[in-house]
N, C-alpha and C positions, 0 to 999 in steps of 0.2 A: 880038204878045204881048210884054209887057215882061220883060227879064231881071232876075233877082233881084240885089240889091246884094251885093258881097263885103266882109266886115268886115276892116278893117286893124288893129284892136286885138287883140294876142295874149291868149289866155285862159290860165288857170292850168295847164291841161293842156299847152298849147303850151310854156310855160316849163319844166315838168318834163321834157318830151320833149327840149328843146334842151339842158338841163343834163346829162341822161343821155347824150346824144349826144356832148357835149364830153368826158365821162370814158370813153367807150367805147374810146378809143385808149390810155388809160393803164392799165397793169396793176396799179397800186397799189390795195390793198384794206385796209380796217380790220382790225386784229388780225394784221398780217403785218409781216415785216421787209423794208424797201425801201432802195434806195440813194439817197443824196442828195449835194448839194454845198454846201459852206459858201460863202454869197454875201456874208455880212457878219458882223461881230462888234460888238455894241452892248452897252455896259456889261458885265454878267456873262453875257450870252447870245450864243449863236451862231445866226445866221439860216440855216436850211437849206431848200434848194429840192429838193423830191422829185418835181417834174414835175406838180404840181397847179396849179390856178389861183392858189393863194396859198401863201406859204411858212409854215414853222413855226419855232419857236424852242426851243432846248434850253439849259439852264444849262450853262455851260462846265465846272463841276465834275464833270458826268457823264462827261466825256471823260478824267478823270484816273484813273490806276491807284492803288490803295491805297498811301498813303505817298509819293506822287509828285505833282508839279505837272502840270496839264493841258498838253498840247502839241497845239495846234490852230491853224490859220490859214486865211484866206480862200483858197478854191480847193481845199481838201482834200476828198477823196471819203470819205464815211462811210456806214455802215449804221445805220439808225435804225428804231425800232418805230413804226408808224403806229397810233395809238390811235383817232383820229377824223379824217376828211377835213376837217371844218370845224367850228369851235366857234361860240359866239355872237358872237365878235369877227371871225369870218370867217377865222380862222387854222387851219392844220393843227396837230393836237395830236400831238407827236412825243416819243420817249424814247430816249435812248442806252442807259440802264441796262437797260431791258427788252429792247433789241435784243441787247445783250451777253449778257443772261441766257438768252434763247432760243437764241442761238448756242452759249453755253456748255453748256446742258443737253443739246443734241443731241450735242455733241462728247463730253461726259462720259459719256453713256449708252453711246456707242460704245466708249469706252475702258474703262468698267466691265465691259462684256460680254467684252472681251478680257483683263480682269484686268491692265490696264496701270496704271502709276503716272501720277499727274497732278501738275502743278506748281501751287503756290498760295502765298499770302502770309498769314501770321497778322497780323491788323490790329486785333483788339479782344478784350476780355475779356467774358465773360458768366458767369452762374451755372453752375458745374460744369465750365467749360472756356473755349474761345476760339472766335472767328469767323475763318474762313479764306476769302479771295477766290480762287476757282478760275477766274479769267479772266472774271468776269461773274456767276457763280453763287456764292452765299454758303453755306458749309458749316460744320457744327459739329464742333469738335475737342475731345472729352472730355479732362479733365485727366489721366486715367489713360493716355491714348494719346499723350501728348506725347513720352515717352522711356521707355526700358527701366527706368529708376530715377527716383524722384521728383526733380523739379528745383525748387529754391527760387526761382531767378531766371529768368524766361522772357524778360526784356528783350532779351537778345542774339538771340533767335529771332524777335522781332517785325519785321514789314515786310521780311523777307528771303525771296526766292524759294527754295523748297525742295520736294522731292517728297513726295507723300502717297499713301496707299492708300485707295480708296473702300471703306467697310464696308457702307453702305446708302444707297439712293436711293429717293425717293418723289416723282415729278414732280407728281402731283396735289396733294399737300400742300406741295410745295416744300421737302422735307427732304433734306439730304445729310449723312451722317456720315463723317468721314475719320479716318485714323490716321497719325501720324508714327512711332509706336513700331513698327508692322509693318515699315516701311522700315528702321528701325534694326536690328531683330532679324534681318531678312533679310541686311542688310549684315554684321552681326556674325557671323552663321552662316557666311557665305561666308569671311570673314576667319578665323574660328575653325577651320573645316575645313582651310584652307590651312596655318594655324600648327600644328595638331595633327599634320599629316602630317610636319612637320619635327621632332617631338618623339618621344622614346622612353623607355620605362620604365628607370629606373636612371641616366638622364642628369642631370647637375648643371647647373643654369641659375641665372641671376641674375634676381631679381624685386624688385618694390616693393610693400610692404604697402598695400593699397587700402582695406580695411575690416576692422574687428575686431568679433567677436561673442563670445557666451559660450562657444561651442563651438569657436572657432578663428579663423583670419584668412584673408581672401581676398588672394591675391598676384597682381599683374599681371605676366604673363610677356612683355609686349610686345604687347598687343592681345588677349590671352586670359587669363582668370582661372583660378587653381587654388586649391583649398582646403587649407590647412595646419591639420589638426585639432589641438586642444589636446594630445592624447596623443602627437603626433608632433613637438612643439616641442622637447622636451628629455627626456633619460632620467629626470630627477628629476620630482617632482610639480609641476605648474603649476596653481595654483588658478584663474587667469584669464589669457587670452592677453595682456591689457594689462599684466600684471606683467612681461612679457618683451619685448613688441613695441610699436611705435607706428606710426601711420599715416604713410606717406611713407618709412619705413625701407627701405633697400636691403640685400638679403641674398642669400646663396646657399642654394638648396634642391635637394633631389633629387626627381625625379619617381618616385613610388612606384607609381602605377597610372593607366592611361588607359582610360576606357570608350569604345570605338569607337562605340557606339550613341548614348549621351547626350553624348559628347565631354567628359565631366567628368574633371578632372585632380586627383588626390590628391598632395599634396606632403609632404615630411618634412624636418625640420632635424636631428633627433637622429641620423638615419641617417648623417650626415657625420662623426659622432664614434664612437669605439669603444664597444661595449656593455659597461658595467661589470659586468653580470651574468655575463659569460663567466668571470670569476675570483672570483666571490663566495664559492664554497665554500672557496677557498684563503685568502681574506682574513678570512673570518668562520667559523671552525670551530665546530661545535656544542659548547656548554658554555663558550665563550670569553666573557669580560666585556669589553664595548666601550663607548665613549662616543658619544653622539649628541645631536641637538637635536629637540625636539618640534615637528612641523610642522603637525599637525592633530589635533583632538580630536573624537571622535564618541561616540554613546551606547554603543557596544560596545567602545571602547578608544581608544588614542592611537597616531598614526603618528610614528615617529622616523626622522629622516634620519641615516644613518651616514656617507654621503658623497654627492657629487653623483650622482644617478641611482639610489641604493640607499636604499630605505626599508623599515622593518620595522614590524610591528604588535604593540603590547603589548595583548593582550586584557584586558578588564576583570577577568577571573578571575585574571590573572597580575600584578596591580598591587600588591596588599597581602595580607599574611597574615591580617589581622584585619578590615579594612574591607570587608565584604560588602555587595552591593546599593547601592553608592555610585557616583554618576556620576563618570567619569574626570576631569571638570573640577574635582572637589573634591580630587583628588590631584595632578594635574599641570596645567601651564599652557603655552600656546603659546610657543615660542621658549626654553623652559626646557632647560638642559643636564642630561642624565641619564646614569647608568651603567646598562646593561642586560646581560642574559645571553642569548646566542643559544640558543634552544630547538630550533628546527627550520628547515630550508631546503628549499624546493620550487623548484628552478631553472626547471622547465618552466612553472610558473604564476607565476614571478617573485615569490615570497612568502617573507618571513622572519618567523618567530614569535619574539618577544622576551619576556623576563620582567623585571619590575622588582623583584618581591619576592624573587627568587632572589639578588639582590645584598645582601640584608639577612639577618640571622640568623633562622632559623625560631623564632618565639616558643614553639611547641609543644615544640621540642627544649630550648630554654632553660628552660622551665617544668619539663620532665621531669628535667633535670639538677639543678635547684634543689629540686624537690618530688617526690621519688620516691614510689611507692605506699607507703602507711602513714603518710606525714607529714600533719600537720594544717595547714589553711589557713583564712583568714578573708576574706570578701568580701561585697559588696552584692548582694541579689537583683535581677537585671536584668529577669527575666520569669518569669511563672508560667503554665504550660501544663497541659493535661489529663493529661500524663504525667510532670510533675516541675517542679523549680525550676532556673532558670539563674542561676548566680552569677558575677559579674565577678571575675577574679583578676589577679594580677601579669602584666605584659606584654600587657595588653589582650586576654587570652584569656578565654573563658567555660568554666565547668565545669557539669555537670548532675547534680543529685541526683534519681534516679528515685523514683517513688512508693514503691517497695518498700524504699528505703533511707532513709526519713524516720524511722520509729519502729518499735521492736521489737514493741510491744504492740498498736498500733492499725493499722487498714487505712490505706494511703496516701491514699485519697480523703478520709478523715476527718482524718488528721494534717496534710495540706497546708493545711487551713483555718486553722491556727494562724499561717501566714506571710502576709506582704503585700510587695508590691513596694517596694524601698527599705530593707528590713530588713537589718541586718548579721548574718551568721550564721557559725558555725564549722562546718567539715566535714573529713572525712578523705579523702585522695586514695586512690581504689581502683584506678584504672588510667589510663594515658596512652597513647593511640594516636596516634603522631606522623604516620603516613601519612594517616589519616582525620581528623586534627585534632580529636580528641575527648578530653575529660577526664571521667572518671566519679568522682563524689564520693558520700560517704555521711554523713548526719548521725547516724543511729542507731549507727554504728560508733564514735562518740566514747564510748559507754558499753558495758559488757560485755553480752554476749548472755545474757538471762535463761535461755534454754534450756540454755546451756552450764553455768550454775551448778547446774542440776538433774541433771547427769550422775550416773548411778548409780541414780537413781530409776526405778521401773517400775510398771506397772499392778499393783495389789494391795498396794503398800506402804502402811504407815500413817505419816501425817505429821501434824505439829502445824500448825494454821492460825490466823492472826490475822485477825479481821474488819476489812475495809477499807471496805466499803460494804454497807448493808442495802437491799434492793430488794423489791418485792412478789413477784417470782418466785424470789427466792433471795438468796444472799450472794456478794459478791466478797471473796476472802480472799487473804492472802499466805502462801505456804508457807515455813515456818521453815527456815533454813539455805540458802535459795535466793533468787534475785531474781524468781522466777516468781510469777504470780498464778494463782489457780484459781477455779472457780465451783462453788458448791453449789446445786443446784436445790432448789426448794421441797419436792419429793417425797423428797429425800435428806436433809432436816434431822432426821428421826427415823423410827424404825420405827413408832411409834404415830402414826396419822393426826392425832389431836388435837394432837400436839406439833409438827406440820409447819408452824410459824408463824415467819416471818422475824423478827417483832417480839419474839421471845423473846431475841434476840441484840442486843448493843450493839457499836458500833465499838470495836475494841481488845480485845474478848473473845477468848480463845483456847480451842481445843478440838481434839481429835484426830479424824481422818477417814481414810478409806481412798481411795487413788487408783483411780478407775474408768475414766478416760480419760487417756491421755498420748500425744499425737501430736506428735512433735518437728518434723515438716515443717510441719504446720499451726499449730505453736506453741500448742497447746491442751492444757489440763489441767482435768479435772473431779474433784472429790473428794466423798465421801458419808459422812455420819454414820450414816445408815441401814445402809449396807453394813458399816461397822465394828461396829455393834451386832449385826447378824446373825452376823458372823464370830465375835465374842466369845461369843455365845450358843452357837454350835456348839462352840466350843472348851471352854466350861464343861461342856456336856453330855457331851462326850467325856471330860473329865478327872474330873468328879465323879459320874458315873453318869447313869442315865436315870430317867425317871418310872416305868419298869417296876419299879424296885427298891422302890417305895413312897414315895420322896421326891417332893415336888411340884417343879414347875419353879421356883417361887419359892425353895424351899429350896436347890435346886442353884445358882441364880444368887446367892443370899445367901452361900452358902459360898464361891463363886468370888470375890465382891467382898471378902469378909472376908480371904480368902487374899491377894488383890491388895493390900489395905491393909497387911497385915502385912509383905508383901514390901517395900513402899515405906518402912515404918517402919525396917526393918532396913537 
């Protein structure tokens, strides 16, 4: 039986088996970090032997630290990342960057878990911050995490090894966020704690102005900052700290307060000088007139500096005797030298009330001296209100004519219609109240009181009247021998109803009538022809008999009238 022939040509399966066998002794696997040796350097590449059938090459720049030149030579042992055992050209595909990255991530994760600081180098700028090399892994440093305060120039921090704190890590996404500020704050906190222990309230220390704000200045006390508030810079008013201090200025300050929890330090400068308020009551007694300088003007008044550290307020109500509701800036100006009077002192609240108008003569007193009650004045109507007229007088003061003092005969609401703003009028001074700053005037007092001219008259008297005005409802008449006017109602024009017609009378005509109403308070008088006729009839009947005697009423009245005419002729 013939033996079968053995094939000497290797098949594809045999080749793959032999290749796998050749790698079985080498632990290198794709996607892992392996050790290799530099066997040659060609151009810009290093040839690396990692124990495979073929070498791989890596760009020399991958062996350089950020900001430094690469240091590598033949024979150096290095760790590299094996991406592929063999590429199309038969070379192993290697990477030093990826090896460093893998190594760095493992190391950084361990340090982050222990909350340890990591060393890194800022080597580039990106949007919103900077890139940091953490020994192979690239991290993001936000701009807000560079320092405790904004830094204009980051150049000195670039390519310099320094510690960082890891804030966040995500290996799957390859993201790392770090902070330099956290390291700075921690260091400052340690230094601050140590410095604070060596300070005490009341201690006087030397410092340097580091920063100035609207509310004060930050002073460096040798590694720790204290706040010098604007109110503690000087005893006098300081509008802005920059008016007194400047950055870089060296000065002595007193430690006012130390907060052990927040470690904040409050400083004072004025505390190094004597408080001027301790002797303010002695230097500025109430009622004294002193000089000062206007330092500030507000809506409610003006502040006047009497000396360094001592300021008083002139309230707007104490600025002028006559200028009411005027902004203080219309009366005084900043830096103006003024004389004022001390009105009140509150040492506990550190307040002095001053008066400007008190240094000038009270115009109400001047007016009263020059124009006592009963004197006549003249002025322009400044305003007309529902209760009277305001008239401008000498000394920039105003007087008021009340509605009831405008006219003797007419109601004030009617009489005031005769006046308008800007008219010049004469009036009589009725009263001057200096304390309340009021002047009472009267226009009707310039003429005599009609009621006074009727003194002696009473209800029932017979008076002679002159017709002033004929109206449908009666007559307006003037009572002879007086300045009063009276009214005759239509029904009082005659006893006979047919004669009760106002048109029977003409202006200027005179007749006798009897007073039926005389109210001096209401300033009212009514007269009646009818009442007089009835009275005369009764008198005639009483004097010449009655109709019972056989004489008619006409005969009696005729006799009475004849007798009256004879009496007149005599």
